[in-house]
N, C-alpha and C positions, 0 to 999 in steps of 0.2 A: 504493499500499499504506500502511496505517496506520503512522505514523512509529514508534510504540512496538513494533509487531510487527517492523518492520525492525530496530530497535534490538536486539530480542531475538535475532535471527539473528546480528547482529554480535557481540554479547557472547558468545554460545556459541562462535563461531568463533575468537575471539582468546583465549579461556580466561580471562576476567577477571570472571566472574559474581560473584566474591567482593566486588568493589567495590560491588555493590548493597547487600550486608549492611553494608559498612563505612560507607556514607553513605545510610541509609535514608530514604525519602520515602514519601508516600502512594501513589506508583506502584510501589514496589519489589516488593511482594507480587504485583501483577498481572504485572509483567515477569518475575518468577521463574517464575510459572505458564506464561507464554508461552515462556520458555526451555525448560521441560520439554516442552511440546507440540510445539515446532518444532526440537528439537535435531538430529534426523536431517536435516531440510531445511536447517539452517544449514550443516552440513558439506558438503552437496551443492551449495549455491549460492554459497558464499563461499570464495575461495582467497586467503589472505593472502600468498602467495608470487608474486602477479602484480600488475602495474600496474592491471589491471581490478579486482582484488579491493580494492586500496587506494581506488580511485575509488568503488566501491560502498559501502565502509565510510564514507568521508567524507561522501558524499551522505546516507546514512542518518543519521549523527550530526548533520549540519546540519539535517535535517528534524526530528529529535527535539529539538534545542536551540530551534528555533523554537516547538515545542509546549510545551516546559518549559525556559525559559532559565536557571533557577537550580539545576540539578542538578550538583553537583561531579563525580559519577562520569562523566557524559557529557563534560565538559571533559577529565578525565584520559584517557579513551579517545581523544578526538580529538587531544589533544596527543601521545599515544604513536604514534598512526597517522601523524600529520603528520611526526614525527621519524623514522619508520621507512620513509619512501618508498624504493622500490627504486632509482629513477634520481635524483630530485631531492628529497631530504628538505627539508621546509619548516620549518627550525629557527626562523626568525623568527616564523612563525605559531604554532608550538608554544609559543614563549616568551610570546606574547600570551595563550594559554590559561592558562599557569601563573601569569602575573601576575594574571589574573582570579581564579584559584583562591586566590591569597593574600588576596583580599578576601572570597571566599566561605567558605573554611575556614582562617582565619589561625593556628589552633592545630595544624594538621596539618603534618607534615614533607614531605608529598608535593609541594606546589608548590615548596618550596625546593630539594629534591633534583632535581626535574624541571627547574627553571630553571637550576640549576647544570650539569646534564647537557647540556642543549641549548646552553648557552653554550660549553662545551668542544667539543661536536661541531661547532658552527658555525665553529670555528677550529682544525682538526685539526693544523696544522703551520705553520711560518713564523715571521717576526719577531714577530707579535702573539700567539703562543701563551703566552708568559709573562704578558702582560696578561690573556688569557682565564683563565688559572689564578688570577690575583689576583681577577678579577671573580667567579669561581665561589666562591672562598673567602669573599669578602665577602657573597655571597648566603647562604651557609650560616650565617655569623655572625648574620644577621638572624633566624634561628630561635631563639627563647629557651627552647624546651623541651628535654627529653632524648629523644633518638631514635637508635636503632641504625642507621636508614636514613641519617641525616646523618653518623653516624660512618663508615659504609662509604664514603660519598662523600669525606669529609675524608681518609680513609686513601689513597684513590686520588689525590687532588690532592697530598698530602704526598709520595707515592712519585714522582710525575712531577716534582715541584718539587725533588727531591734531598734530602729529609729522611727517610731510611729508618727512623730510630728512632720518629719521630712516626707514620709510616705503619704500622709494625708494631704500635704501641700501639692505634691506632684500629682496625685490621683484626682484631687478636685480640679486642678487645672484642666484635666482632660474631660471629666464628667461635666463640668460647667462651661466648657468651651463654647464660645459664640464667634460669629464672624464669617468671613467668606471662605475660610479654609478649615472646615470641620474635621475632627479626627476620623480615621478610618474605623470601620466596624470592629476590626480586630483590636484596635487600641481602646475603643469604648468597652468592649467585652472584658478585656483585661483590667481596665481601670475600675469598672463597676464591681467585678468580682473581688479584686483585692481590697477595695474600699469596704465591701461587705464583710470580708474577713477581719479587717481592722475594727469595724463597728461590733462584730461578734466578740472579738477579744476585749473590747471595752465594756462588754455587758449591755450594749445598746441593741437588744434583740429585735425590737420593732424596726429600727433603721436597717439592721442587717437583713431582715426578712424582705423589706422593700427593695434593697439593692440586689439581693440574690434574684428576686422576681424580675427586676429590670434586666439583669444579665441573661436570664432565660428568654425574655422577649427579644433580646438581640441575637441570641444564639440558642435555639431550642435543643440543640445537640450537646450542650455543655453539661456533661455528666457531673463534674465537680460542683457546678452551681446548683444542680438539682439536689444533690446530697446536702449541700450547704443550706439550701432553703428548708428542707425537711428537718435538719438538725437545729436550725435557728428557731423554727416554730416550736419544736419539742423542748428545747432548752428554755425558751420563753414561758412555756407551760410550767415547767418544773420550778422555775425561779420566781414566778409571780408571787408577790408578797401580800397584796391586799385583794379584797373581794373584787374590787373594780378591775384591777390588773388581771385577775384570774378570769373574770367574765370576758374581758377583751381577748385574752389569749386563747380561751376556749372557742370563741367565735372565729378567730383567725385560723385556728387549727381545723375546725370543722369545715370552714370555707375551702381550705387547701385540700382536705381529705375528700370533700365532696366532688372533686373532679374525677369522676369514676369511669369515664369512657376509657377504652384501652389506649387511645391515642394520647389523652391527657395524662392518664396514669403513668404511661412510659415517659412522656415529655417532662413530667415533674419528678421523675425518679422515685415514685412512691410504691413501686411494686414490692420493694423490700422494706420500706419504712412505714408503710400504712398501718400494719398491725400495732407497731410501737406507738404511732401517733394516736390511734383510737384508744389504746390502753392508757396513755398519758392523759388524754381528755377525761376518761372515766375517773381516774385517780384524782385529778384536779377538781372535778365536779364534786366528789365526795368530801373534799376539804371544807366545802361551804354548806354541808348538810345541816338543816335546821331540825333538831330533834322533835320540835313540836309539830312540824309539818314535813315529814321525811319523804312522802310518797313521790312527789315530782322529781325531787333530786335523785332518789334511788332509781326511779324509772329511767331518767336521763343517763345515769351512770351505767346502768345495766344494758341499755341500748348501745352505748359506746363499746362496752366489752363484747357484746354480741357481734358488733361489726368488726371488732378486732379478730374474733374467732373466724369469721367468714373471709376477711381480707387476707389472713394468714393461712387460709386453707387448714382450719382446725388449729389455730394458734393456741399453744398451751397456756401462755400468759393470760390470754383472754378468758379461758376456763377458770384459771386460778383466781383472777380478779373478780370474775362473776361470782365465784364461791364466797369471797370475802364480802362482796356487796350483799349477798343473800344472808350471810351471818349478821351483818349489820342490821338488815331488815328484821331478822328474827329477834335481835336484842331490843329493838325500838318498838316492837308491836305492843299494843295495849292489852290485847287478849291472846291467850295461848293459842298458837297455830303452828303446827309442825311443817307446813308446806315450804316456808323459806329454808328450814333445816334440811328437808329432803332435797330441795334444789341445790343447796350448798354441797351436800354429800355427793350428788350426781356430778357436779362440776369437779369436785376434787377427784372423784373416780375417773373422770375423763383424762385428767393429767396423768394418772397412774397407768394408763394403757401402755402397751409395748411401744418402744421408741419409734419403730417404723410406722406407727400410725400418724406421725407428725412430719411435716416438711422440715421443721427445726425441732430436734429432740429436746425434751426438758433437761435442764442441768440436774446434777445430783442434789443440790440444795433445794431446788424446786420440787423434786420428787419427795424428798424428806418432809418439806413443809406441807405438801399435799397429803401425804400419809398421816401426819399429825392432825391436819385439819379434818380429815375423814374420821379419824379416831375420836376427835372431840365431838363431832356430830353424833357418832354412835354412842359416846358417853352421855350426851344430853338426853338421848332417847332411852338409855338404860339397856342397850343391846351389848352385853358384856362379851358374849362369844365373838361378836363382830370386832369389838375393841381388841380382843386378844389376837385375832387373825390379822388385824392391821399392824399392830405394834410388835409382834414377835419377831418378824424379819429385821425390824429397825434396832431392836435391842443389841443384836450382834453386829449389825452393819455400822452402827454409830455408838460405840462403847463410851465415848466421851460425853454423849448427850444424856441429860437426865429425864427428858419428857417420856421416851418410850418405856423406861423402867417404871416411871411413876404411873403411867397409864396401866401398865400391866399389873403393878401392885394393887392399884385401886380396883381393877377388874377382879383379881383373885379375892381381894378383901370383900367386895360387895357380893360376889357369888357365894362365898362362905357364909356370910351373915344373912343372906336371903333364903338359904335352905333351911327348912323347918324340920325335915325328917332326919337326914344324915349330914353331919358337918365333917367334911374330909379334912383331917389335920394336915395332910400334905399340902392342900391348897392354902391353908393358913400359914404354913412354913414358907411356901413360895412367895406369898405376899410380903412376909417379913424380909425375905432375901432381896426382893426387888425394891422395897423401900430402902433398905440398907445400901444397895448399889446406886440408887438414885441420889442418896446423900453423899456418896463418894465421888459422884460425877463432877468434873471440873466446873461445869456451867450451872450447877444448882444454885439459885439465887438465895441470898441470906433470908429474905422475907419468907420464902417457902420452907426453908430448912427447919425452923422451929416447929411448924405444924406437922411436918413429916416425922421429925424426931419424936414428938408427943404421941403420934399415932403408932409408931414403931414400938414404943414402950408399952402401950396398951395391948398390942397384939402379942408381943413376947410374953407378957404376963398371962394372957389367956392360954398361950401355947404351953406355958409351964404348969398351969393349973389343970390341964387335961390329964386324965388317968393314963 
């Protein structure tokens, strides 16, 4: 295929046709015509999201550069594609392209910003990161003109280098720029994103949320901005201090979570964050529960936890939080009704299913807490055999915890004293043993210890009095 025709396909696919106008040559008009004629075929034959697509792109650009080796726009395209490799980005090769561009277009900020970018990307973390930041800063200093693009990069470097004031100044210069020479979209995306990170670090979560949202509006494929938006909203939920702040944070979170179509869900990066978001909403709602009128608050919280379960395809945290909300409902009821207790136990039981029942398996601590919660529900109903079945595995699995031993001791104790025909002394001895083990557990609280010691003395006396 003619290399210029292949280039036309590449330029249409990666959405950088404007570069032709920015660096016009005698071939630019012909290429623009080819772009128009082959636009539909470009989208059909080139997929920038696959390794094959990157290979096709690089081959086409190499062919085009052999045909016309002095075109800056071709080097920009090749440098960007080399730096964007899916598996193995070729940062050193991209740097070579940008170095060559400094000779071709010395008055343009593009090679300086690009070279600073690949310098940083080539050393993402580790002991040489500070050195890379210094190198990138020196590269930008080499550009003698005035450019909003370089200011955006300087702001990002200052932010990571621990200079928030300089970062804010540089980034605001780009975000608030007005006049006949507006910043490029790339510069706007970078400036909005890094300013959002700065506001997040300052604890200004409303401002961070707004800036992450504006970043996404500028570039809907910015995965880091999508994650930042979700985390900013969730952090705002967890850190809200007043009822007014919590109400606003809940409304903001529900508005974000409400974007439930597949397109918007993907665009806002909530396919992984949505269960966490709904769980956080429910927990914050419960903070403002009015004991005198709990129904509306409890219903709203349980609705949020139910959505978390659905959004996470059986999210275990949603089941666990729903159980806690049901127990809160049980405690606040004015007339005895075991329905909330039954719902709580069913939710705890859902967490205790085999790990392969969940997309994200429960942690060991979550399984322990769910087992103890289910045991508490059985205890409140007086179902002692159920209590025993629930806590016996935990007695051996968690030897440092006092709760399983205490529940088992209480179960043995109650069964022994509720039997009117034959009282098995072995069960009484087992109750004494478990009470004693609970007292020796590292986490047994002092407030509980006195009552347990008194009960143990009573049972030992009964055991000694038996013939």
